[in-house]
C-alpha positions, -999 to +999 in steps of 0.1 A: -905-364-791-918-395-771-909-417-798-875-397-803-864-404-764-871-442-768-850-446-798-824-424-781-826-446-747-823-479-771-792-467-789-777-457-757-783-491-741-769-509-774-738-488-772-732-497-735-738-532-742-720-540-775-706-575-769-744-587-765-751-574-802-718-578-818-699-609-818-668-594-837-663-573-805-663-604-784-634-618-805-614-587-805-616-584-768-606-621-764-574-617-788-567-585-765-567-604-734-547-630-753-520-607-764-523-590-729-513-625-710-486-631-735-471-596-732-474-598-694-455-634-697-431-620-721-425-592-694-419-615-667-396-636-687-373-603-696-375-596-661-360-629-651-334-629-677-325-591-672-320-600-633-298-628-643-277-609-669-272-580-643-259-606-618-237-620-643-225-587-651-220-577-613-198-615-611-176-604-640-171-568-627-159-581-592-136-607-609-122-579-632-116-558-602-097-588-583-076-595-611-065-558-617-056-556-579-038-590-582-018-574-613-010-543-596+003-563-565+023-583-588+037-553-607+045-537-571+063-568-563+085-571-596+095-532-589+104-538-554+124-567-567+140-550-595+147-519-571+164-541-546+184-558-575+194-524-590+204-513-552+223-545-547+239-540-581+249-505-573+262-514-541+283-544-554+296-519-581+305-492-554+322-516-533+345-528-563+353-495-574+359-476-539+392-465-529+413-484-506+412-467-470+451-475-464+481-459-473+477-443-510+514-451-516+508-487-517+483-484-547+507-501-567+498-532-549+468-537-567+482-526-600+489-551-632+527-552-625+528-564-591+498-590-600+518-600-626+553-605-607+529-624-580+519-647-606+556-654-618+568-662-583+539-686-579+547-703-607+582-706-598+571-718-567+549-746-583+579-760-600+601-759-572+572-779-553+576-805-583+613-804-582+613-814-545+588-841-555+614-855-577+590-854-607+615-843-631+647-855-619+665-870-588+674-844-565+706-844-545+710-837-507+728-804-517+699-797-538+673-805-513+692-779-491+692-752-518+653-759-524+646-753-485+658-717-485+638-712-518+610-722-501+616-698-471+619-669-495+586-676-513+571-680-479+584-646-468+574-630-500+539-642-497+538-631-459+552-593-472+522-593-502+496-599-473+510-577-450+510-549-480+474-560-488+462-553-450+482-518-452+462-508-483+427-522-475+428-531-437+400-554-427+387-553-462+410-576-474+389-603-459+353-586-454+330-560-465+339-568-503+324-589-527+333-627-524+346-629-558+370-603-548+382-614-513+381-653-518+416-652-533+431-633-502+415-662-479+430-690-501+465-669-494+459-664-458+454-704-453+484-712-478+506-687-457+491-702-423+497-737-432+531-731-448+542-713-413+529-738-392+544-766-415+580-749-419+587-728-388+568-743-359+573-781-369 
């Protein structure tokens, strides 16, 4: 039994110090340490790369959020401009189609028949002006006297036309309507005033 106990103690000692008696174990331990070091190095590299990727993803996310916000602002601005344009177009259309505030019995002033008659009178007036300038033939004194009274008739007609428009549209003859509608009235007013000053005042 003493021998058995000695052998057992010897075997226990050998199992506690295998590296001293088994070179292969030492070699495996070195490989293990090498692999452990490589694993730690790879983990450190991966950690650094992951941090860089996370930072890049965060920057891309912030940029996408800013672009989305800018797109929403531009869409809002476009919607606002479109709404204002539609509102302006609606108001202009409403102005063009609104009923005259004046006498309803004078609606014919804006009718096609009266407009055609005005165009005819203006055309005849232009011809008379050309005749007075001797562009077609030489006018005599008597013809000039007759043409003078024609000029007075044209002027009175233009004044009556403007008075009828004022009775029909009131101040809207010159304002509070689209420029494409009222500019001809302003032109007529300038021509009438200049004709009155030239023929009746001087």
